[in-house]
N, CA, C and O atoms as a GROMACS GRO file, in nm:
protein
  384
    1MET      N    1  -0.697  -2.023   4.256
    1MET     CA    2  -0.591  -1.945   4.234
    1MET      C    3  -0.533  -1.973   4.111
    1MET      O    4  -0.505  -1.879   4.037
    2HIS      N    5  -0.512  -2.087   4.078
    2HIS     CA    6  -0.452  -2.188   3.971
    2HIS      C    7  -0.554  -2.112   3.825
    2HIS      O    8  -0.500  -2.077   3.720
    3LEU      N    9  -0.677  -2.104   3.846
    3LEU     CA   10  -0.721  -2.087   3.722
    3LEU      C   11  -0.741  -1.946   3.688
    3LEU      O   12  -0.785  -1.914   3.578
    4LEU      N   13  -0.710  -1.853   3.786
    4LEU     CA   14  -0.701  -1.705   3.798
    4LEU      C   15  -0.541  -1.686   3.701
    4LEU      O   16  -0.525  -1.613   3.603
    5LYS      N   17  -0.449  -1.767   3.759
    5LYS     CA   18  -0.302  -1.722   3.689
    5LYS      C   19  -0.314  -1.748   3.548
    5LYS      O   20  -0.279  -1.660   3.470
    6LYS      N   21  -0.375  -1.897   3.487
    6LYS     CA   22  -0.388  -1.905   3.367
    6LYS      C   23  -0.489  -1.808   3.286
    6LYS      O   24  -0.482  -1.806   3.163
    7ALA      N   25  -0.565  -1.744   3.341
    7ALA     CA   26  -0.642  -1.658   3.278
    7ALA      C   27  -0.583  -1.539   3.232
    7ALA      O   28  -0.590  -1.489   3.120
    8ILE      N   29  -0.515  -1.495   3.351
    8ILE     CA   30  -0.403  -1.374   3.320
    8ILE      C   31  -0.322  -1.384   3.214
    8ILE      O   32  -0.326  -1.311   3.116
    9ILE      N   33  -0.228  -1.500   3.238
    9ILE     CA   34  -0.152  -1.514   3.135
    9ILE      C   35  -0.219  -1.527   2.996
    9ILE      O   36  -0.166  -1.486   2.893
   10PHE      N   37  -0.346  -1.590   3.000
   10PHE     CA   38  -0.396  -1.594   2.869
   10PHE      C   39  -0.468  -1.472   2.796
   10PHE      O   40  -0.499  -1.455   2.678
   11ALA      N   41  -0.483  -1.397   2.904
   11ALA     CA   42  -0.495  -1.268   2.863
   11ALA      C   43  -0.439  -1.163   2.825
   11ALA      O   44  -0.500  -1.070   2.773
   12VAL      N   45  -0.291  -1.165   2.852
   12VAL     CA   46  -0.183  -1.095   2.836
   12VAL      C   47  -0.118  -1.159   2.696
   12VAL      O   48  -0.049  -1.083   2.628
   13ILE      N   49  -0.135  -1.272   2.658
   13ILE     CA   50  -0.068  -1.335   2.538
   13ILE      C   51  -0.216  -1.259   2.422
   13ILE      O   52  -0.192  -1.188   2.324
   14ALA      N   53  -0.332  -1.289   2.460
   14ALA     CA   54  -0.423  -1.224   2.365
   14ALA      C   55  -0.400  -1.067   2.330
   14ALA      O   56  -0.401  -1.017   2.218
   15GLY      N   57  -0.383  -1.010   2.437
   15GLY     CA   58  -0.323  -0.846   2.433
   15GLY      C   59  -0.220  -0.814   2.346
   15GLY      O   60  -0.214  -0.716   2.272
   16VAL      N   61  -0.113  -0.933   2.362
   16VAL     CA   62   0.031  -0.887   2.274
   16VAL      C   63  -0.018  -0.947   2.135
   16VAL      O   64   0.019  -0.884   2.036
   17LEU      N   65  -0.097  -1.062   2.113
   17LEU     CA   66  -0.135  -1.089   1.954
   17LEU      C   67  -0.230  -0.971   1.894
   17LEU      O   68  -0.226  -0.945   1.774
   18TYR      N   69  -0.304  -0.912   1.971
   18TYR     CA   70  -0.387  -0.831   1.922
   18TYR      C   71  -0.315  -0.685   1.896
   18TYR      O   72  -0.334  -0.608   1.802
   19PHE      N   73  -0.251  -0.676   1.978
   19PHE     CA   74  -0.147  -0.561   1.928
   19PHE      C   75  -0.040  -0.579   1.804
   19PHE      O   76  -0.024  -0.487   1.724
   20LEU      N   77   0.017  -0.676   1.794
   20LEU     CA   78   0.075  -0.738   1.678
   20LEU      C   79  -0.011  -0.721   1.560
   20LEU      O   80   0.041  -0.667   1.462
   21LEU      N   81  -0.124  -0.757   1.554
   21LEU     CA   82  -0.206  -0.762   1.459
   21LEU      C   83  -0.250  -0.604   1.402
   21LEU      O   84  -0.280  -0.580   1.286
   22GLY      N   85  -0.246  -0.526   1.489
   22GLY     CA   86  -0.282  -0.416   1.474
   22GLY      C   87  -0.160  -0.340   1.385
   22GLY      O   88  -0.180  -0.220   1.369
   23TYR      N   89  -0.067  -0.381   1.339
   23TYR     CA   90   0.053  -0.281   1.298
   23TYR      C   91   0.093  -0.386   1.170
   23TYR      O   92   0.075  -0.508   1.164
   24HIS      N   93   0.163  -0.283   1.054
   24HIS     CA   94   0.277  -0.366   1.009
   24HIS      C   95   0.416  -0.358   1.056
   24HIS      O   96   0.444  -0.254   1.116
   25TYR      N   97   0.493  -0.433   1.042
   25TYR     CA   98   0.628  -0.415   1.153
   25TYR      C   99   0.721  -0.415   0.982
   25TYR      O  100   0.747  -0.514   0.914
   26ILE      N  101   0.757  -0.256   0.949
   26ILE     CA  102   0.837  -0.256   0.837
   26ILE      C  103   0.989  -0.270   0.881
   26ILE      O  104   1.027  -0.202   0.977
   27VAL      N  105   1.081  -0.361   0.811
   27VAL     CA  106   1.206  -0.335   0.833
   27VAL      C  107   1.273  -0.253   0.733
   27VAL      O  108   1.275  -0.300   0.619
   28ILE      N  109   1.329  -0.136   0.754
   28ILE     CA  110   1.399  -0.072   0.638
   28ILE      C  111   1.544  -0.037   0.711
   28ILE      O  112   1.562   0.016   0.820
   29ASP      N  113   1.630  -0.081   0.624
   29ASP     CA  114   1.770  -0.062   0.624
   29ASP      C  115   1.790  -0.167   0.799
   29ASP      O  116   1.785  -0.290   0.798
   30LYS      N  117   1.805  -0.107   0.895
   30LYS     CA  118   1.846  -0.168   1.023
   30LYS      C  119   1.745  -0.179   1.125
   30LYS      O  120   1.739  -0.259   1.218
   31SER      N  121   1.639  -0.051   1.082
   31SER     CA  122   1.541  -0.028   1.192
   31SER      C  123   1.389  -0.080   1.152
   31SER      O  124   1.351  -0.067   1.035
   32VAL      N  125   1.314  -0.131   1.237
   32VAL     CA  126   1.175  -0.128   1.232
   32VAL      C  127   1.079  -0.036   1.257
   32VAL      O  128   1.040  -0.013   1.371
   33LYS      N  129   1.044   0.009   1.178
   33LYS     CA  130   0.905   0.082   1.172
   33LYS      C  131   0.785   0.040   1.191
   33LYS      O  132   0.745  -0.054   1.122
   34MET      N  133   0.689   0.108   1.304
   34MET     CA  134   0.547   0.046   1.297
   34MET      C  135   0.445   0.137   1.196
   34MET      O  136   0.427   0.259   1.201
   35LEU      N  137   0.394   0.056   1.118
   35LEU     CA  138   0.270   0.123   1.025
   35LEU      C  139   0.132   0.065   1.063
   35LEU      O  140   0.095  -0.052   1.054
   36LYS      N  141   0.052   0.189   1.116
   36LYS     CA  142  -0.113   0.109   1.178
   36LYS      C  143  -0.194   0.034   1.039
   36LYS      O  144  -0.203   0.086   0.928
   37LYS      N  145  -0.223  -0.035   1.060
   37LYS     CA  146  -0.302  -0.139   0.972
   37LYS      C  147  -0.434  -0.062   0.943
   37LYS      O  148  -0.447   0.021   1.033
   38SER      N  149  -0.516  -0.057   0.874
   38SER     CA  150  -0.668  -0.032   0.838
   38SER      C  151  -0.767  -0.104   0.896
   38SER      O  152  -0.878  -0.064   0.933
   39GLU      N  153  -0.702  -0.249   0.902
   39GLU     CA  154  -0.790  -0.370   0.937
   39GLU      C  155  -0.737  -0.476   1.013
   39GLU      O  156  -0.645  -0.533   0.955
   40TYR      N  157  -0.768  -0.521   1.129
   40TYR     CA  158  -0.668  -0.629   1.178
   40TYR      C  159  -0.670  -0.747   1.084
   40TYR      O  160  -0.776  -0.773   1.028
   41ASN      N  161  -0.553  -0.828   1.059
   41ASN     CA  162  -0.548  -0.918   0.985
   41ASN      C  163  -0.369  -0.959   0.982
   41ASN      O  164  -0.277  -0.890   1.026
   42LEU      N  165  -0.364  -1.070   0.928
   42LEU     CA  166  -0.226  -1.128   0.885
   42LEU      C  167  -0.139  -1.052   0.770
   42LEU      O  168  -0.016  -1.047   0.775
   43LYS      N  169  -0.212  -0.998   0.675
   43LYS     CA  170  -0.151  -0.959   0.546
   43LYS      C  171   0.001  -0.841   0.586
   43LYS      O  172   0.001  -0.723   0.621
   44TYR      N  173   0.084  -0.910   0.569
   44TYR     CA  174   0.220  -0.812   0.565
   44TYR      C  175   0.238  -0.747   0.733
   44TYR      O  176   0.262  -0.631   0.769
   45THR      N  177   0.219  -0.858   0.805
   45THR     CA  178   0.242  -0.784   0.944
   45THR      C  179   0.376  -0.780   0.966
   45THR      O  180   0.412  -0.683   1.033
   46PHE      N  181   0.481  -0.872   0.922
   46PHE     CA  182   0.610  -0.854   0.894
   46PHE      C  183   0.659  -0.826   0.764
   46PHE      O  184   0.639  -0.910   0.676
   47PHE      N  185   0.720  -0.721   0.739
   47PHE     CA  186   0.767  -0.697   0.580
   47PHE      C  187   0.890  -0.615   0.598
   47PHE      O  188   0.893  -0.511   0.663
   48SER      N  189   1.008  -0.677   0.528
   48SER     CA  190   1.116  -0.606   0.466
   48SER      C  191   1.126  -0.544   0.345
   48SER      O  192   1.090  -0.603   0.243
   49THR      N  193   1.176  -0.415   0.342
   49THR     CA  194   1.209  -0.362   0.186
   49THR      C  195   1.347  -0.407   0.144
   49THR      O  196   1.383  -0.360   0.036
   50LYS      N  197   1.441  -0.495   0.209
   50LYS     CA  198   1.571  -0.524   0.152
   50LYS      C  199   1.534  -0.621   0.039
   50LYS      O  200   1.457  -0.717   0.037
   51GLY      N  201   1.612  -0.564  -0.056
   51GLY     CA  202   1.603  -0.634  -0.179
   51GLY      C  203   1.494  -0.588  -0.287
   51GLY      O  204   1.502  -0.632  -0.402
   52ARG      N  205   1.408  -0.512  -0.254
   52ARG     CA  206   1.319  -0.457  -0.317
   52ARG      C  207   1.279  -0.340  -0.394
   52ARG      O  208   1.300  -0.234  -0.335
   53SER      N  209   1.227  -0.331  -0.513
   53SER     CA  210   1.239  -0.186  -0.542
   53SER      C  211   1.142  -0.098  -0.478
   53SER      O  212   1.066  -0.138  -0.389
   54ILE      N  213   1.145   0.014  -0.518
   54ILE     CA  214   1.030   0.091  -0.452
   54ILE      C  215   0.907   0.086  -0.520
   54ILE      O  216   0.808   0.112  -0.451
   55GLU      N  217   0.887   0.057  -0.648
   55GLU     CA  218   0.751   0.041  -0.743
   55GLU      C  219   0.721  -0.107  -0.654
   55GLU      O  220   0.610  -0.108  -0.601
   56SER      N  221   0.792  -0.213  -0.634
   56SER     CA  222   0.730  -0.343  -0.577
   56SER      C  223   0.668  -0.313  -0.459
   56SER      O  224   0.566  -0.370  -0.419
   57ILE      N  225   0.746  -0.197  -0.382
   57ILE     CA  226   0.690  -0.213  -0.240
   57ILE      C  227   0.549  -0.138  -0.245
   57ILE      O  228   0.458  -0.170  -0.169
   58LEU      N  229   0.537  -0.026  -0.348
   58LEU     CA  230   0.430   0.057  -0.334
   58LEU      C  231   0.319  -0.014  -0.410
   58LEU      O  232   0.204   0.028  -0.401
   59SER      N  233   0.350  -0.128  -0.491
   59SER     CA  234   0.249  -0.179  -0.549
   59SER      C  235   0.162  -0.262  -0.453
   59SER      O  236   0.054  -0.308  -0.491
   60ILE      N  237   0.206  -0.280  -0.332
   60ILE     CA  238   0.113  -0.401  -0.234
   60ILE      C  239   0.017  -0.293  -0.184
   60ILE      O  240   0.032  -0.183  -0.132
   61GLN      N  241  -0.083  -0.364  -0.219
   61GLN     CA  242  -0.213  -0.272  -0.200
   61GLN      C  243  -0.225  -0.250  -0.056
   61GLN      O  244  -0.238  -0.131  -0.028
   62GLU      N  245  -0.225  -0.324   0.037
   62GLU     CA  246  -0.282  -0.318   0.155
   62GLU      C  247  -0.163  -0.220   0.199
   62GLU      O  248  -0.201  -0.127   0.270
   63LEU      N  249  -0.042  -0.221   0.174
   63LEU     CA  250   0.101  -0.151   0.258
   63LEU      C  251   0.032   0.033   0.176
   63LEU      O  252   0.036   0.142   0.235
   64TRP      N  253  -0.005   0.015   0.076
   64TRP     CA  254  -0.024   0.149  -0.011
   64TRP      C  255  -0.126   0.224   0.082
   64TRP      O  256  -0.119   0.342   0.115
   65ASP      N  257  -0.210   0.143   0.113
   65ASP     CA  258  -0.359   0.188   0.158
   65ASP      C  259  -0.325   0.250   0.310
   65ASP      O  260  -0.374   0.354   0.355
   66ASP      N  261  -0.246   0.178   0.367
   66ASP     CA  262  -0.204   0.196   0.518
   66ASP      C  263  -0.080   0.326   0.512
   66ASP      O  264  -0.047   0.386   0.614
   67GLY      N  265  -0.027   0.353   0.391
   67GLY     CA  266   0.040   0.455   0.433
   67GLY      C  267   0.222   0.443   0.414
   67GLY      O  268   0.304   0.525   0.455
   68ILE      N  269   0.252   0.302   0.330
   68ILE     CA  270   0.386   0.304   0.312
   68ILE      C  271   0.468   0.399   0.253
   68ILE      O  272   0.588   0.409   0.280
   69GLY      N  273   0.386   0.495   0.143
   69GLY     CA  274   0.467   0.558   0.069
   69GLY      C  275   0.505   0.704   0.145
   69GLY      O  276   0.592   0.772   0.088
   70GLU      N  277   0.453   0.752   0.256
   70GLU     CA  278   0.462   0.822   0.336
   70GLU      C  279   0.597   0.802   0.400
   70GLU      O  280   0.694   0.877   0.393
   71LEU      N  281   0.586   0.670   0.475
   71LEU     CA  282   0.676   0.601   0.573
   71LEU      C  283   0.786   0.587   0.486
   71LEU      O  284   0.894   0.620   0.535
   72LEU      N  285   0.787   0.542   0.356
   72LEU     CA  286   0.959   0.561   0.280
   72LEU      C  287   1.026   0.703   0.259
   72LEU      O  288   1.148   0.715   0.254
   73VAL      N  289   0.949   0.794   0.249
   73VAL     CA  290   0.949   0.941   0.238
   73VAL      C  291   1.033   0.966   0.357
   73VAL      O  292   1.154   0.989   0.359
   74GLU      N  293   0.939   0.957   0.471
   74GLU     CA  294   1.021   1.006   0.617
   74GLU      C  295   1.181   0.929   0.633
   74GLU      O  296   1.279   0.984   0.683
   75GLU      N  297   1.177   0.820   0.589
   75GLU     CA  298   1.299   0.751   0.614
   75GLU      C  299   1.397   0.746   0.502
   75GLU      O  300   1.488   0.666   0.478
   76GLY      N  301   1.341   0.885   0.421
   76GLY     CA  302   1.448   0.896   0.301
   76GLY      C  303   1.487   0.792   0.200
   76GLY      O  304   1.590   0.794   0.132
   77GLU      N  305   1.398   0.704   0.196
   77GLU     CA  306   1.426   0.580   0.097
   77GLU      C  307   1.357   0.634  -0.040
   77GLU      O  308   1.385   0.577  -0.146
   78MET      N  309   1.276   0.735  -0.038
   78MET     CA  310   1.247   0.801  -0.191
   78MET      C  311   1.218   0.967  -0.153
   78MET      O  312   1.207   1.026  -0.046
   79SER      N  313   1.212   1.004  -0.272
   79SER     CA  314   1.137   1.186  -0.256
   79SER      C  315   1.021   1.169  -0.272
   79SER      O  316   0.961   1.076  -0.327
   80GLU      N  317   0.962   1.318  -0.195
   80GLU     CA  318   0.836   1.336  -0.201
   80GLU      C  319   0.817   1.375  -0.326
   80GLU      O  320   0.701   1.339  -0.342
   81GLU      N  321   0.851   1.424  -0.429
   81GLU     CA  322   0.879   1.431  -0.550
   81GLU      C  323   0.842   1.314  -0.632
   81GLU      O  324   0.773   1.337  -0.732
   82TYR      N  325   0.881   1.170  -0.602
   82TYR     CA  326   0.859   1.063  -0.639
   82TYR      C  327   0.706   0.996  -0.637
   82TYR      O  328   0.635   0.943  -0.722
   83LEU      N  329   0.692   1.034  -0.471
   83LEU     CA  330   0.563   0.992  -0.422
   83LEU      C  331   0.449   1.065  -0.502
   83LEU      O  332   0.342   1.013  -0.533
   84GLU      N  333   0.489   1.195  -0.531
   84GLU     CA  334   0.327   1.262  -0.595
   84GLU      C  335   0.351   1.197  -0.728
   84GLU      O  336   0.248   1.149  -0.777
   85MET      N  337   0.466   1.183  -0.801
   85MET     CA  338   0.452   1.137  -0.926
   85MET      C  339   0.364   1.017  -0.959
   85MET      O  340   0.287   1.004  -1.054
   86TYR      N  341   0.398   0.904  -0.831
   86TYR     CA  342   0.357   0.780  -0.851
   86TYR      C  343   0.184   0.783  -0.815
   86TYR      O  344   0.094   0.728  -0.878
   87LYS      N  345   0.176   0.855  -0.710
   87LYS     CA  346   0.017   0.907  -0.698
   87LYS      C  347  -0.045   0.953  -0.807
   87LYS      O  348  -0.148   0.891  -0.834
   88TYR      N  349  -0.011   1.061  -0.896
   88TYR     CA  350  -0.049   1.091  -0.989
   88TYR      C  351  -0.073   0.979  -1.094
   88TYR      O  352  -0.182   0.952  -1.143
   89ASN      N  353   0.039   0.922  -1.118
   89ASN     CA  354   0.025   0.763  -1.223
   89ASN      C  355  -0.071   0.693  -1.203
   89ASN      O  356  -0.135   0.644  -1.296
   90MET      N  357  -0.111   0.668  -1.030
   90MET     CA  358  -0.213   0.542  -0.972
   90MET      C  359  -0.347   0.613  -1.030
   90MET      O  360  -0.434   0.540  -1.076
   91GLU      N  361  -0.363   0.741  -1.028
   91GLU     CA  362  -0.479   0.802  -1.016
   91GLU      C  363  -0.531   0.790  -1.171
   91GLU      O  364  -0.649   0.769  -1.198
   92GLY      N  365  -0.431   0.806  -1.266
   92GLY     CA  366  -0.424   0.802  -1.402
   92GLY      C  367  -0.487   0.666  -1.454
   92GLY      O  368  -0.553   0.641  -1.555
   93GLU      N  369  -0.448   0.595  -1.359
   93GLU     CA  370  -0.436   0.426  -1.430
   93GLU      C  371  -0.589   0.382  -1.376
   93GLU      O  372  -0.649   0.289  -1.430
   94GLU      N  373  -0.642   0.454  -1.268
   94GLU     CA  374  -0.774   0.412  -1.206
   94GLU      C  375  -0.874   0.470  -1.305
   94GLU      O  376  -0.975   0.400  -1.310
   95ASP      N  377  -0.876   0.552  -1.366
   95ASP     CA  378  -0.943   0.641  -1.456
   95ASP      C  379  -0.978   0.507  -1.571
   95ASP      O  380  -1.092   0.511  -1.619
   96TYR      N  381  -0.911   0.423  -1.603
   96TYR     CA  382  -0.943   0.329  -1.749
   96TYR      C  383  -1.047   0.231  -1.646
   96TYR      O  384  -1.108   0.135  -1.693
   0.00000   0.00000   0.00000
């Protein structure tokens, strides 16, 4: 019975860690938003936008690939037009 209890506790902890690794937890102002990761890893699991410019946030490739731009638009941190302009500029840089 003691072994079963340890196994259950281990399984719960492993499940929580697995859940944590699957999302970015983005702190915007005083709220925390979850952003699904494209792959399980520890990169930018917890990320705060405080004190960062929009350009510096968007320049982080892992966050960009997972949709940080759309999240910032939803939260009112930047406009849809700015995001479209940024995407257009990024596509122009990829051509070089």
